[in-house]
Biopython code that builds the backbone (N, CA, C, O; Angstrom):
import numpy as np
from Bio.PDB.StructureBuilder import StructureBuilder

atoms = [
    (1, "MET", "N", (-11.532, -5.339, -44.204)),
    (1, "MET", "CA", (-12.830, -5.015, -43.631)),
    (1, "MET", "C", (-13.988, -5.604, -44.446)),
    (1, "MET", "O", (-15.151, -5.337, -44.145)),
    (2, "ASP", "N", (-13.683, -6.387, -45.456)),
    (2, "ASP", "CA", (-14.747, -6.962, -46.278)),
    (2, "ASP", "C", (-15.744, -7.764, -45.454)),
    (2, "ASP", "O", (-16.953, -7.643, -45.649)),
    (3, "ASN", "N", (-15.241, -8.584, -44.535)),
    (3, "ASN", "CA", (-16.120, -9.380, -43.687)),
    (3, "ASN", "C", (-16.998, -8.474, -42.826)),
    (3, "ASN", "O", (-18.189, -8.733, -42.654)),
    (4, "THR", "N", (-16.403, -7.417, -42.292)),
    (4, "THR", "CA", (-17.165, -6.465, -41.484)),
    (4, "THR", "C", (-18.242, -5.795, -42.318)),
    (4, "THR", "O", (-19.377, -5.639, -41.866)),
    (5, "ASP", "N", (-17.894, -5.403, -43.523)),
    (5, "ASP", "CA", (-18.869, -4.737, -44.385)),
    (5, "ASP", "C", (-20.037, -5.652, -44.737)),
    (5, "ASP", "O", (-21.184, -5.204, -44.773)),
    (6, "SER", "N", (-19.760, -6.922, -44.995)),
    (6, "SER", "CA", (-20.860, -7.839, -45.309)),
    (6, "SER", "C", (-21.733, -8.083, -44.078)),
    (6, "SER", "O", (-22.950, -8.227, -44.188)),
    (7, "THR", "N", (-21.102, -8.128, -42.912)),
    (7, "THR", "CA", (-21.872, -8.282, -41.674)),
    (7, "THR", "C", (-22.719, -7.041, -41.413)),
    (7, "THR", "O", (-23.870, -7.153, -40.993)),
    (8, "LEU", "N", (-22.159, -5.865, -41.657)),
    (8, "LEU", "CA", (-22.930, -4.631, -41.506)),
    (8, "LEU", "C", (-24.130, -4.625, -42.441)),
    (8, "LEU", "O", (-25.224, -4.223, -42.046)),
    (9, "ALA", "N", (-23.934, -5.062, -43.663)),
    (9, "ALA", "CA", (-25.043, -5.100, -44.629)),
    (9, "ALA", "C", (-26.132, -6.057, -44.154)),
    (9, "ALA", "O", (-27.320, -5.747, -44.250)),
    (10, "ARG", "N", (-25.733, -7.210, -43.647)),
    (10, "ARG", "CA", (-26.720, -8.185, -43.140)),
    (10, "ARG", "C", (-27.468, -7.609, -41.944)),
    (10, "ARG", "O", (-28.693, -7.710, -41.868)),
    (11, "LEU", "N", (-26.734, -7.003, -41.004)),
    (11, "LEU", "CA", (-27.386, -6.401, -39.838)),
    (11, "LEU", "C", (-28.327, -5.268, -40.238)),
    (11, "LEU", "O", (-29.388, -5.100, -39.638)),
    (12, "ALA", "N", (-27.945, -4.500, -41.241)),
    (12, "ALA", "CA", (-28.822, -3.417, -41.710)),
    (12, "ALA", "C", (-30.142, -3.989, -42.225)),
    (12, "ALA", "O", (-31.208, -3.427, -41.972)),
    (13, "GLN", "N", (-30.069, -5.098, -42.941)),
    (13, "GLN", "CA", (-31.295, -5.738, -43.431)),
    (13, "GLN", "C", (-32.133, -6.245, -42.265)),
    (13, "GLN", "O", (-33.344, -6.028, -42.229)),
    (14, "TRP", "N", (-31.502, -6.912, -41.323)),
    (14, "TRP", "CA", (-32.225, -7.419, -40.155)),
    (14, "TRP", "C", (-32.828, -6.282, -39.342)),
    (14, "TRP", "O", (-33.906, -6.425, -38.764)),
    (15, "THR", "N", (-32.124, -5.148, -39.299)),
    (15, "THR", "CA", (-32.631, -3.987, -38.566)),
    (15, "THR", "C", (-33.914, -3.464, -39.195)),
    (15, "THR", "O", (-34.816, -3.010, -38.492)),
    (16, "GLU", "N", (-33.992, -3.528, -40.514)),
    (16, "GLU", "CA", (-35.230, -3.120, -41.182)),
    (16, "GLU", "C", (-36.390, -4.012, -40.760)),
    (16, "GLU", "O", (-37.511, -3.532, -40.591)),
    (17, "TRP", "N", (-36.131, -5.305, -40.590)),
    (17, "TRP", "CA", (-37.181, -6.255, -40.256)),
    (17, "TRP", "C", (-37.534, -6.238, -38.772)),
    (17, "TRP", "O", (-38.698, -6.411, -38.409)),
    (18, "ALA", "N", (-36.539, -6.032, -37.914)),
    (18, "ALA", "CA", (-36.758, -6.091, -36.458)),
    (18, "ALA", "C", (-35.850, -5.083, -35.757)),
    (18, "ALA", "O", (-34.855, -5.469, -35.143)),
    (19, "PRO", "N", (-36.184, -3.799, -35.842)),
    (19, "PRO", "CA", (-35.295, -2.776, -35.305)),
    (19, "PRO", "C", (-35.007, -2.909, -33.810)),
    (19, "PRO", "O", (-33.889, -2.627, -33.377)),
    (20, "SER", "N", (-35.982, -3.327, -33.017)),
    (20, "SER", "CA", (-35.732, -3.418, -31.575)),
    (20, "SER", "C", (-34.751, -4.523, -31.234)),
    (20, "SER", "O", (-34.155, -4.508, -30.157)),
    (21, "ASN", "N", (-34.574, -5.476, -32.127)),
    (21, "ASN", "CA", (-33.620, -6.563, -31.890)),
    (21, "ASN", "C", (-32.232, -6.291, -32.462)),
    (21, "ASN", "O", (-31.243, -6.842, -31.980)),
    (22, "PHE", "N", (-32.154, -5.442, -33.487)),
    (22, "PHE", "CA", (-30.884, -5.332, -34.201)),
    (22, "PHE", "C", (-30.318, -3.927, -34.340)),
    (22, "PHE", "O", (-29.128, -3.799, -34.627)),
    (23, "ALA", "N", (-31.092, -2.869, -34.156)),
    (23, "ALA", "CA", (-30.579, -1.508, -34.395)),
    (23, "ALA", "C", (-29.382, -1.194, -33.502)),
    (23, "ALA", "O", (-28.399, -0.614, -33.962)),
    (24, "HIS", "N", (-29.462, -1.574, -32.226)),
    (24, "HIS", "CA", (-28.348, -1.293, -31.311)),
    (24, "HIS", "C", (-27.110, -2.108, -31.682)),
    (24, "HIS", "O", (-25.985, -1.637, -31.514)),
    (25, "LYS", "N", (-27.310, -3.324, -32.183)),
    (25, "LYS", "CA", (-26.172, -4.151, -32.598)),
    (25, "LYS", "C", (-25.505, -3.563, -33.844)),
    (25, "LYS", "O", (-24.279, -3.580, -33.963)),
    (26, "LEU", "N", (-26.300, -3.055, -34.751)),
    (26, "LEU", "CA", (-25.762, -2.413, -35.950)),
    (26, "LEU", "C", (-24.922, -1.198, -35.562)),
    (26, "LEU", "O", (-23.806, -1.028, -36.053)),
    (27, "ALA", "N", (-25.457, -0.359, -34.689)),
    (27, "ALA", "CA", (-24.708, 0.821, -34.244)),
    (27, "ALA", "C", (-23.427, 0.416, -33.511)),
    (27, "ALA", "O", (-22.391, 1.062, -33.667)),
    (28, "TRP", "N", (-23.498, -0.649, -32.715)),
    (28, "TRP", "CA", (-22.327, -1.119, -31.975)),
    (28, "TRP", "C", (-21.242, -1.614, -32.937)),
    (28, "TRP", "O", (-20.067, -1.285, -32.769)),
    (29, "LEU", "N", (-21.630, -2.396, -33.936)),
    (29, "LEU", "CA", (-20.645, -2.878, -34.899)),
    (29, "LEU", "C", (-20.034, -1.722, -35.687)),
    (29, "LEU", "O", (-18.836, -1.727, -35.968)),
    (30, "LYS", "N", (-20.855, -0.732, -36.045)),
    (30, "LYS", "CA", (-20.321, 0.458, -36.721)),
    (30, "LYS", "C", (-19.305, 1.160, -35.821)),
    (30, "LYS", "O", (-18.258, 1.609, -36.290)),
    (31, "ALA", "N", (-19.618, 1.254, -34.523)),
    (31, "ALA", "CA", (-18.703, 1.889, -33.578)),
    (31, "ALA", "C", (-17.370, 1.153, -33.517)),
    (31, "ALA", "O", (-16.305, 1.771, -33.523)),
    (32, "GLU", "N", (-17.442, -0.167, -33.460)),
    (32, "GLU", "CA", (-16.208, -0.958, -33.384)),
    (32, "GLU", "C", (-15.382, -0.822, -34.666)),
    (32, "GLU", "O", (-14.154, -0.769, -34.611)),
    (33, "LYS", "N", (-16.047, -0.765, -35.806)),
    (33, "LYS", "CA", (-15.331, -0.575, -37.062)),
    (33, "LYS", "C", (-14.645, 0.787, -37.082)),
    (33, "LYS", "O", (-13.479, 0.897, -37.460)),
    (34, "LEU", "N", (-15.375, 1.823, -36.672)),
    (34, "LEU", "CA", (-14.804, 3.164, -36.635)),
    (34, "LEU", "C", (-13.633, 3.240, -35.659)),
    (34, "LEU", "O", (-12.636, 3.912, -35.925)),
    (35, "ARG", "N", (-13.759, 2.549, -34.531)),
    (35, "ARG", "CA", (-12.659, 2.504, -33.565)),
    (35, "ARG", "C", (-11.430, 1.874, -34.225)),
    (35, "ARG", "O", (-10.321, 2.393, -34.099)),
    (36, "ALA", "N", (-11.629, 0.761, -34.926)),
    (36, "ALA", "CA", (-10.524, 0.066, -35.582)),
    (36, "ALA", "C", (-9.867, 0.941, -36.648)),
    (36, "ALA", "O", (-8.665, 0.835, -36.888)),
    (37, "LEU", "N", (-10.647, 1.796, -37.281)),
    (37, "LEU", "CA", (-10.126, 2.702, -38.302)),
    (37, "LEU", "C", (-9.487, 3.949, -37.702)),
    (37, "LEU", "O", (-8.905, 4.757, -38.426)),
    (38, "GLY", "N", (-9.590, 4.111, -36.377)),
    (38, "GLY", "CA", (-9.002, 5.270, -35.715)),
    (38, "GLY", "C", (-9.845, 6.531, -35.801)),
    (38, "GLY", "O", (-9.347, 7.628, -35.546)),
    (39, "LEU", "N", (-11.106, 6.390, -36.156)),
    (39, "LEU", "CA", (-12.015, 7.540, -36.255)),
    (39, "LEU", "C", (-12.728, 7.707, -34.915)),
    (39, "LEU", "O", (-13.869, 7.279, -34.739)),
    (40, "ILE", "N", (-12.029, 8.334, -33.983)),
    (40, "ILE", "CA", (-12.418, 8.365, -32.575)),
    (40, "ILE", "C", (-13.751, 9.071, -32.345)),
    (40, "ILE", "O", (-14.633, 8.516, -31.689)),
    (41, "ASP", "N", (-13.912, 10.274, -32.867)),
    (41, "ASP", "CA", (-15.153, 11.026, -32.634)),
    (41, "ASP", "C", (-16.362, 10.312, -33.225)),
    (41, "ASP", "O", (-17.424, 10.246, -32.606)),
    (42, "GLU", "N", (-16.187, 9.786, -34.418)),
    (42, "GLU", "CA", (-17.278, 9.065, -35.069)),
    (42, "GLU", "C", (-17.607, 7.778, -34.316)),
    (42, "GLU", "O", (-18.774, 7.406, -34.185)),
    (43, "ALA", "N", (-16.567, 7.102, -33.825)),
    (43, "ALA", "CA", (-16.775, 5.878, -33.047)),
    (43, "ALA", "C", (-17.551, 6.188, -31.772)),
    (43, "ALA", "O", (-18.488, 5.469, -31.423)),
    (44, "LEU", "N", (-17.167, 7.248, -31.079)),
    (44, "LEU", "CA", (-17.869, 7.605, -29.846)),
    (44, "LEU", "C", (-19.337, 7.897, -30.123)),
    (44, "LEU", "O", (-20.209, 7.478, -29.363)),
    (45, "ALA", "N", (-19.611, 8.608, -31.199)),
    (45, "ALA", "CA", (-21.009, 8.909, -31.551)),
    (45, "ALA", "C", (-21.791, 7.612, -31.780)),
    (45, "ALA", "O", (-22.945, 7.504, -31.363)),
    (46, "GLN", "N", (-21.176, 6.639, -32.433)),
    (46, "GLN", "CA", (-21.862, 5.367, -32.674)),
    (46, "GLN", "C", (-22.020, 4.554, -31.393)),
    (46, "GLN", "O", (-23.047, 3.902, -31.201)),
    (47, "PHE", "N", (-21.011, 4.583, -30.510)),
    (47, "PHE", "CA", (-21.156, 3.908, -29.216)),
    (47, "PHE", "C", (-22.323, 4.519, -28.435)),
    (47, "PHE", "O", (-23.121, 3.801, -27.834)),
    (48, "GLU", "N", (-22.411, 5.846, -28.451)),
    (48, "GLU", "CA", (-23.498, 6.526, -27.742)),
    (48, "GLU", "C", (-24.854, 6.150, -28.349)),
    (48, "GLU", "O", (-25.820, 5.913, -27.624)),
    (49, "GLU", "N", (-24.916, 6.100, -29.671)),
    (49, "GLU", "CA", (-26.162, 5.713, -30.345)),
    (49, "GLU", "C", (-26.533, 4.273, -29.994)),
    (49, "GLU", "O", (-27.696, 3.975, -29.723)),
    (50, "ALA", "N", (-25.548, 3.387, -29.999)),
    (50, "ALA", "CA", (-25.801, 1.988, -29.639)),
    (50, "ALA", "C", (-26.343, 1.893, -28.214)),
    (50, "ALA", "O", (-27.260, 1.117, -27.943)),
    (51, "GLY", "N", (-25.777, 2.679, -27.312)),
    (51, "GLY", "CA", (-26.252, 2.680, -25.926)),
    (51, "GLY", "C", (-27.691, 3.148, -25.810)),
    (51, "GLY", "O", (-28.486, 2.551, -25.085)),
    (52, "LYS", "N", (-28.026, 4.211, -26.520)),
    (52, "LYS", "CA", (-29.404, 4.726, -26.490)),
    (52, "LYS", "C", (-30.389, 3.704, -27.060)),
    (52, "LYS", "O", (-31.467, 3.489, -26.506)),
    (53, "LEU", "N", (-30.009, 3.088, -28.159)),
    (53, "LEU", "CA", (-30.884, 2.087, -28.769)),
    (53, "LEU", "C", (-31.027, 0.858, -27.877)),
    (53, "LEU", "O", (-32.107, 0.275, -27.790)),
    (54, "ALA", "N", (-29.948, 0.466, -27.221)),
    (54, "ALA", "CA", (-30.010, -0.682, -26.311)),
    (54, "ALA", "C", (-30.900, -0.364, -25.117)),
    (54, "ALA", "O", (-31.646, -1.226, -24.655)),
    (55, "GLU", "N", (-30.829, 0.854, -24.619)),
    (55, "GLU", "CA", (-31.703, 1.269, -23.509)),
    (55, "GLU", "C", (-33.163, 1.149, -23.900)),
    (55, "GLU", "O", (-34.004, 0.787, -23.078)),
    (56, "ALA", "N", (-33.461, 1.450, -25.147)),
    (56, "ALA", "CA", (-34.849, 1.403, -25.615)),
    (56, "ALA", "C", (-35.342, -0.025, -25.844)),
    (56, "ALA", "O", (-36.548, -0.269, -25.895)),
    (57, "SER", "N", (-34.414, -0.961, -25.982)),
    (57, "SER", "CA", (-34.811, -2.356, -26.186)),
    (57, "SER", "C", (-34.981, -3.031, -24.822)),
    (57, "SER", "O", (-34.619, -2.469, -23.789)),
    (58, "SER", "N", (-35.516, -4.195, -24.837)),
    (58, "SER", "CA", (-35.676, -4.943, -23.586)),
    (58, "SER", "C", (-34.562, -5.972, -23.417)),
    (58, "SER", "O", (-34.680, -6.887, -22.602)),
    (59, "LEU", "N", (-33.499, -5.831, -24.169)),
    (59, "LEU", "CA", (-32.406, -6.793, -24.162)),
    (59, "LEU", "C", (-31.328, -6.349, -23.176)),
    (59, "LEU", "O", (-30.372, -5.666, -23.546)),
    (60, "ILE", "N", (-31.498, -6.746, -21.926)),
    (60, "ILE", "CA", (-30.625, -6.297, -20.843)),
    (60, "ILE", "C", (-29.174, -6.688, -21.093)),
    (60, "ILE", "O", (-28.262, -5.899, -20.848)),
    (61, "HIS", "N", (-28.965, -7.895, -21.575)),
    (61, "HIS", "CA", (-27.594, -8.355, -21.791)),
    (61, "HIS", "C", (-26.874, -7.502, -22.837)),
    (61, "HIS", "O", (-25.686, -7.220, -22.684)),
    (62, "ASP", "N", (-27.566, -7.090, -23.884)),
    (62, "ASP", "CA", (-26.948, -6.222, -24.882)),
    (62, "ASP", "C", (-26.660, -4.850, -24.293)),
    (62, "ASP", "O", (-25.624, -4.253, -24.584)),
    (63, "ARG", "N", (-27.571, -4.349, -23.468)),
    (63, "ARG", "CA", (-27.347, -3.074, -22.794)),
    (63, "ARG", "C", (-26.065, -3.136, -21.965)),
    (63, "ARG", "O", (-25.262, -2.204, -21.979)),
    (64, "ALA", "N", (-25.882, -4.246, -21.241)),
    (64, "ALA", "CA", (-24.685, -4.410, -20.407)),
    (64, "ALA", "C", (-23.423, -4.481, -21.262)),
    (64, "ALA", "O", (-22.432, -3.809, -20.976)),
    (65, "LEU", "N", (-23.467, -5.292, -22.305)),
    (65, "LEU", "CA", (-22.294, -5.472, -23.154)),
    (65, "LEU", "C", (-21.892, -4.180, -23.854)),
    (65, "LEU", "O", (-20.705, -3.872, -23.958)),
    (66, "ILE", "N", (-22.870, -3.429, -24.331)),
    (66, "ILE", "CA", (-22.580, -2.168, -25.015)),
    (66, "ILE", "C", (-22.043, -1.142, -24.035)),
    (66, "ILE", "O", (-21.123, -0.396, -24.371)),
    (67, "ALA", "N", (-22.597, -1.086, -22.831)),
    (67, "ALA", "CA", (-22.081, -0.153, -21.827)),
    (67, "ALA", "C", (-20.635, -0.489, -21.478)),
    (67, "ALA", "O", (-19.807, 0.409, -21.327)),
    (68, "GLN", "N", (-20.330, -1.776, -21.350)),
    (68, "GLN", "CA", (-18.961, -2.168, -21.043)),
    (68, "GLN", "C", (-18.022, -1.845, -22.208)),
    (68, "GLN", "O", (-16.915, -1.352, -21.993)),
    (69, "ALA", "N", (-18.457, -2.117, -23.429)),
    (69, "ALA", "CA", (-17.629, -1.803, -24.599)),
    (69, "ALA", "C", (-17.375, -0.302, -24.701)),
    (69, "ALA", "O", (-16.276, 0.127, -25.052)),
    (70, "THR", "N", (-18.401, 0.492, -24.393)),
    (70, "THR", "CA", (-18.242, 1.946, -24.418)),
    (70, "THR", "C", (-17.270, 2.384, -23.331)),
    (70, "THR", "O", (-16.441, 3.267, -23.553)),
    (71, "GLY", "N", (-17.371, 1.767, -22.152)),
    (71, "GLY", "CA", (-16.422, 2.064, -21.080)),
    (71, "GLY", "C", (-15.004, 1.731, -21.484)),
    (71, "GLY", "O", (-14.085, 2.510, -21.229)),
    (72, "ASP", "N", (-14.814, 0.583, -22.113)),
    (72, "ASP", "CA", (-13.479, 0.194, -22.578)),
    (72, "ASP", "C", (-12.947, 1.199, -23.602)),
    (72, "ASP", "O", (-11.779, 1.585, -23.563)),
    (73, "PHE", "N", (-13.824, 1.614, -24.516)),
    (73, "PHE", "CA", (-13.431, 2.603, -25.517)),
    (73, "PHE", "C", (-13.002, 3.906, -24.851)),
    (73, "PHE", "O", (-11.947, 4.453, -25.169)),
    (74, "LEU", "N", (-13.826, 4.402, -23.924)),
    (74, "LEU", "CA", (-13.520, 5.659, -23.248)),
    (74, "LEU", "C", (-12.245, 5.557, -22.412)),
    (74, "LEU", "O", (-11.440, 6.489, -22.383)),
    (75, "ALA", "N", (-12.065, 4.430, -21.740)),
    (75, "ALA", "CA", (-10.842, 4.234, -20.952)),
    (75, "ALA", "C", (-9.620, 4.262, -21.864)),
    (75, "ALA", "O", (-8.581, 4.811, -21.496)),
    (76, "GLY", "N", (-9.739, 3.679, -23.034)),
    (76, "GLY", "CA", (-8.649, 3.693, -23.998)),
    (76, "GLY", "C", (-8.317, 5.080, -24.504)),
    (76, "GLY", "O", (-7.218, 5.324, -25.002)),
    (77, "GLN", "N", (-9.270, 5.989, -24.377)),
    (77, "GLN", "CA", (-9.062, 7.384, -24.773)),
    (77, "GLN", "C", (-8.614, 8.252, -23.600)),
    (77, "GLN", "O", (-8.450, 9.463, -23.746)),
    (78, "GLY", "N", (-8.416, 7.632, -22.436)),
    (78, "GLY", "CA", (-8.002, 8.380, -21.244)),
    (78, "GLY", "C", (-9.135, 9.140, -20.583)),
    (78, "GLY", "O", (-8.889, 10.034, -19.773)),
    (79, "ARG", "N", (-10.364, 8.803, -20.911)),
    (79, "ARG", "CA", (-11.535, 9.493, -20.353)),
    (79, "ARG", "C", (-12.097, 8.639, -19.222)),
    (79, "ARG", "O", (-13.191, 8.083, -19.319)),
    (80, "ASP", "N", (-11.313, 8.553, -18.143)),
    (80, "ASP", "CA", (-11.584, 7.604, -17.069)),
    (80, "ASP", "C", (-12.886, 7.868, -16.317)),
    (80, "ASP", "O", (-13.571, 6.921, -15.933)),
    (81, "THR", "N", (-13.240, 9.126, -16.101)),
    (81, "THR", "CA", (-14.477, 9.432, -15.383)),
    (81, "THR", "C", (-15.691, 8.961, -16.181)),
    (81, "THR", "O", (-16.608, 8.354, -15.629)),
    (82, "GLU", "N", (-15.689, 9.244, -17.478)),
    (82, "GLU", "CA", (-16.785, 8.792, -18.332)),
    (82, "GLU", "C", (-16.805, 7.268, -18.433)),
    (82, "GLU", "O", (-17.868, 6.647, -18.448)),
    (83, "ALA", "N", (-15.613, 6.679, -18.501)),
    (83, "ALA", "CA", (-15.523, 5.213, -18.562)),
    (83, "ALA", "C", (-16.112, 4.599, -17.300)),
    (83, "ALA", "O", (-16.846, 3.614, -17.378)),
    (84, "ALA", "N", (-15.800, 5.167, -16.140)),
    (84, "ALA", "CA", (-16.314, 4.634, -14.877)),
    (84, "ALA", "C", (-17.840, 4.682, -14.849)),
    (84, "ALA", "O", (-18.476, 3.772, -14.317)),
    (85, "MET", "N", (-18.429, 5.730, -15.414)),
    (85, "MET", "CA", (-19.896, 5.814, -15.476)),
    (85, "MET", "C", (-20.458, 4.690, -16.329)),
    (85, "MET", "O", (-21.455, 4.070, -15.960)),
    (86, "ARG", "N", (-19.824, 4.420, -17.470)),
    (86, "ARG", "CA", (-20.311, 3.349, -18.346)),
    (86, "ARG", "C", (-20.127, 1.988, -17.691)),
    (86, "ARG", "O", (-20.991, 1.118, -17.804)),
    (87, "TYR", "N", (-18.988, 1.801, -16.999)),
    (87, "TYR", "CA", (-18.770, 0.536, -16.294)),
    (87, "TYR", "C", (-19.830, 0.332, -15.207)),
    (87, "TYR", "O", (-20.315, -0.780, -15.002)),
    (88, "SER", "N", (-20.177, 1.409, -14.522)),
    (88, "SER", "CA", (-21.221, 1.324, -13.502)),
    (88, "SER", "C", (-22.561, 0.944, -14.129)),
    (88, "SER", "O", (-23.296, 0.118, -13.590)),
    (89, "ASN", "N", (-22.869, 1.556, -15.275)),
    (89, "ASN", "CA", (-24.098, 1.204, -15.999)),
    (89, "ASN", "C", (-24.078, -0.264, -16.414)),
    (89, "ASN", "O", (-25.084, -0.964, -16.308)),
    (90, "ALA", "N", (-22.921, -0.719, -16.886)),
    (90, "ALA", "CA", (-22.789, -2.120, -17.294)),
    (90, "ALA", "C", (-23.008, -3.038, -16.099)),
    (90, "ALA", "O", (-23.733, -4.028, -16.199)),
    (91, "GLN", "N", (-22.388, -2.716, -14.978)),
    (91, "GLN", "CA", (-22.531, -3.554, -13.787)),
    (91, "GLN", "C", (-23.996, -3.633, -13.346)),
    (91, "GLN", "O", (-24.490, -4.703, -12.988)),
    (92, "ASN", "N", (-24.676, -2.498, -13.376)),
    (92, "ASN", "CA", (-26.090, -2.495, -12.994)),
    (92, "ASN", "C", (-26.919, -3.374, -13.927)),
    (92, "ASN", "O", (-27.802, -4.104, -13.477)),
    (93, "ALA", "N", (-26.631, -3.303, -15.229)),
    (93, "ALA", "CA", (-27.362, -4.135, -16.186)),
    (93, "ALA", "C", (-27.007, -5.607, -16.000)),
    (93, "ALA", "O", (-27.883, -6.468, -16.089)),
    (94, "TYR", "N", (-25.735, -5.908, -15.743)),
    (94, "TYR", "CA", (-25.351, -7.300, -15.487)),
    (94, "TYR", "C", (-26.076, -7.834, -14.247)),
    (94, "TYR", "O", (-26.535, -8.977, -14.239)),
    (95, "ARG", "N", (-26.178, -7.006, -13.199)),
    (95, "ARG", "CA", (-26.907, -7.424, -11.996)),
    (95, "ARG", "C", (-28.373, -7.688, -12.315)),
    (95, "ARG", "O", (-28.938, -8.697, -11.893)),
    (96, "GLU", "N", (-28.982, -6.774, -13.061)),
    (96, "GLU", "CA", (-30.391, -6.924, -13.441)),
    (96, "GLU", "C", (-30.592, -8.203, -14.252)),
    (96, "GLU", "O", (-31.619, -8.869, -14.123)),
    (97, "TRP", "N", (-29.625, -8.541, -15.076)),
    (97, "TRP", "CA", (-29.671, -9.723, -15.920)),
    (97, "TRP", "C", (-29.421, -10.997, -15.105)),
    (97, "TRP", "O", (-29.777, -12.098, -15.524)),
    (98, "GLY", "N", (-28.803, -10.822, -13.935)),
    (98, "GLY", "CA", (-28.484, -11.974, -13.098)),
    (98, "GLY", "C", (-27.114, -12.560, -13.369)),
    (98, "GLY", "O", (-26.840, -13.701, -12.995)),
    (99, "ALA", "N", (-26.260, -11.801, -14.007)),
    (99, "ALA", "CA", (-24.914, -12.273, -14.364)),
    (99, "ALA", "C", (-23.925, -11.931, -13.254)),
    (99, "ALA", "O", (-23.010, -11.130, -13.445)),
    (100, "SER", "N", (-24.124, -12.553, -12.091)),
    (100, "SER", "CA", (-23.300, -12.216, -10.929)),
    (100, "SER", "C", (-21.831, -12.570, -11.132)),
    (100, "SER", "O", (-20.962, -11.887, -10.589)),
    (101, "ALA", "N", (-21.531, -13.612, -11.893)),
    (101, "ALA", "CA", (-20.130, -13.965, -12.144)),
    (101, "ALA", "C", (-19.430, -12.872, -12.948)),
    (101, "ALA", "O", (-18.255, -12.586, -12.719)),
    (102, "VAL", "N", (-20.148, -12.262, -13.887)),
    (102, "VAL", "CA", (-19.572, -11.177, -14.674)),
    (102, "VAL", "C", (-19.347, -9.956, -13.784)),
    (102, "VAL", "O", (-18.318, -9.289, -13.886)),
    (103, "VAL", "N", (-20.309, -9.667, -12.916)),
    (103, "VAL", "CA", (-20.162, -8.548, -11.981)),
    (103, "VAL", "C", (-18.921, -8.749, -11.126)),
    (103, "VAL", "O", (-18.120, -7.829, -10.960)),
    (104, "GLU", "N", (-18.764, -9.948, -10.586)),
    (104, "GLU", "CA", (-17.609, -10.247, -9.737)),
    (104, "GLU", "C", (-16.302, -10.133, -10.524)),
    (104, "GLU", "O", (-15.332, -9.561, -10.027)),
    (105, "ALA", "N", (-16.267, -10.666, -11.732)),
    (105, "ALA", "CA", (-15.061, -10.583, -12.558)),
    (105, "ALA", "C", (-14.715, -9.133, -12.883)),
    (105, "ALA", "O", (-13.546, -8.748, -12.849)),
    (106, "ASN", "N", (-15.730, -8.331, -13.197)),
    (106, "ASN", "CA", (-15.476, -6.917, -13.484)),
    (106, "ASN", "C", (-15.015, -6.173, -12.247)),
    (106, "ASN", "O", (-14.153, -5.299, -12.337)),
    (107, "ASP", "N", (-15.578, -6.507, -11.086)),
    (107, "ASP", "CA", (-15.116, -5.882, -9.849)),
    (107, "ASP", "C", (-13.624, -6.147, -9.648)),
    (107, "ASP", "O", (-12.874, -5.252, -9.258)),
    (108, "GLN", "N", (-13.205, -7.369, -9.913)),
    (108, "GLN", "CA", (-11.792, -7.715, -9.757)),
    (108, "GLN", "C", (-10.931, -7.061, -10.836)),
    (108, "GLN", "O", (-9.827, -6.593, -10.556)),
    (109, "ARG", "N", (-11.429, -7.030, -12.048)),
    (109, "ARG", "CA", (-10.664, -6.474, -13.172)),
    (109, "ARG", "C", (-10.542, -4.964, -13.077)),
    (109, "ARG", "O", (-9.478, -4.405, -13.343)),
    (110, "LEU", "N", (-11.618, -4.308, -12.700)),
    (110, "LEU", "CA", (-11.665, -2.852, -12.767)),
    (110, "LEU", "C", (-11.541, -2.169, -11.406)),
    (110, "LEU", "O", (-11.212, -0.984, -11.343)),
    (111, "GLY", "N", (-11.797, -2.886, -10.332)),
    (111, "GLY", "CA", (-11.776, -2.283, -9.002)),
    (111, "GLY", "C", (-13.157, -1.813, -8.606)),
    (111, "GLY", "O", (-13.849, -1.168, -9.394)),
    (112, "THR", "N", (-13.552, -2.124, -7.416)),
    (112, "THR", "CA", (-14.913, -1.823, -6.977)),
    (112, "THR", "C", (-15.150, -0.342, -6.731)),
    (112, "THR", "O", (-16.300, 0.095, -6.757)),
    (113, "VAL", "N", (-14.110, 0.445, -6.495)),
    (113, "VAL", "CA", (-14.312, 1.863, -6.216)),
    (113, "VAL", "C", (-14.959, 2.564, -7.393)),
    (113, "VAL", "O", (-15.887, 3.350, -7.202)),
    (114, "SER", "N", (-14.488, 2.298, -8.620)),
    (114, "SER", "CA", (-15.050, 2.987, -9.769)),
    (114, "SER", "C", (-16.369, 2.396, -10.229)),
    (114, "SER", "O", (-17.039, 2.961, -11.093)),
    (115, "LEU", "N", (-16.750, 1.241, -9.646)),
    (115, "LEU", "CA", (-17.968, 0.565, -10.113)),
    (115, "LEU", "C", (-19.104, 0.622, -9.126)),
    (115, "LEU", "O", (-20.212, 0.199, -9.455)),
    (116, "SER", "N", (-18.876, 1.130, -7.921)),
    (116, "SER", "CA", (-19.946, 1.082, -6.922)),
    (116, "SER", "C", (-21.144, 1.899, -7.407)),
    (116, "SER", "O", (-21.007, 3.025, -7.886)),
    (117, "ALA", "N", (-22.311, 1.297, -7.265)),
    (117, "ALA", "CA", (-23.539, 1.938, -7.752)),
    (117, "ALA", "C", (-24.342, 2.508, -6.605)),
    (117, "ALA", "O", (-25.407, 3.085, -6.824)),
]
sb = StructureBuilder()
sb.init_structure("model")
sb.init_model(0)
sb.init_chain("A")
sb.init_seg("    ")
for serial, (resi, resn, name, xyz) in enumerate(atoms, 1):
    if name == "N":
        sb.init_residue(resn, " ", resi, " ")
    sb.init_atom(name, np.array(xyz, "f"), 0.0, 1.0, " ", f" {name:<3s}", serial, name[0])
structure = sb.get_structure()
């Protein structure tokens, strides 16, 4: 995890300088690290924090990516209803961003029933 730790340190510094650009990314990377370590509750808290911070930023693509990552995390925990909500949020953000190819790919990968907005 040395590489992850150095990246976290760099992101923490960047977050101090430009929080609206980096705070959600820092929380997301922390969530992924916690997931890799098997710290499920802590990872979920960081995914939720990353989502809130991304919502507050104007970076639609990051909002979409974090919502999808959170959905993947929740699905991996067997929390399918919560995962479907995050996937729906991701799809809406991808549409807002204009990423129609991603929307179509996710519809095929995940099924349109759980993603309809």
